Residue, then its C-alpha position, 0 to 999 in steps of 0.5 A: m957409097k954405091n951399092a951392088i947386089f949379087f943374087h945366086a941360088g947356091c949352086p957351084v957356078c953361083v958360089s964360084a961367081e960370088q968368089q970371083f966377082v965379089d972379091a974383085l969389087n973395091p970395098e971402098k967403092y961398093r958395099v956388096e950384098v950377097v942374096h942367096l935366092g934359094n934361101q931368100k925366096s921373098r927376094v925373087a920379086e926384087a931381083e926380077k924388078l931389077g932386071v935379073n932373069s937368071v942367076p948368078a947375076l950381079v946388079v951394079d948401079g941398077i944394071p944387071f950383069h948375067i954372069n953365067f946361066g945357073a938357074s932361071l928365076s922362074d925355077l926359084k919361085 
């Protein structure tokens, strides 16, 4: 099974994107992990390493998709 990770900061834009994109992914193809970087600051470095510059972002098969600009990762450190 492939993995996808959705990073967000808990803002309304992030939560809306989570609802749209996570629900749209076929659970038979992807196991989606939702990471709230506002609550899990220890994972900011992981998001950076995966190429995430801002949230909300969805990383699918190692490719980051920046959905909208809610917050820069530097704002979450």
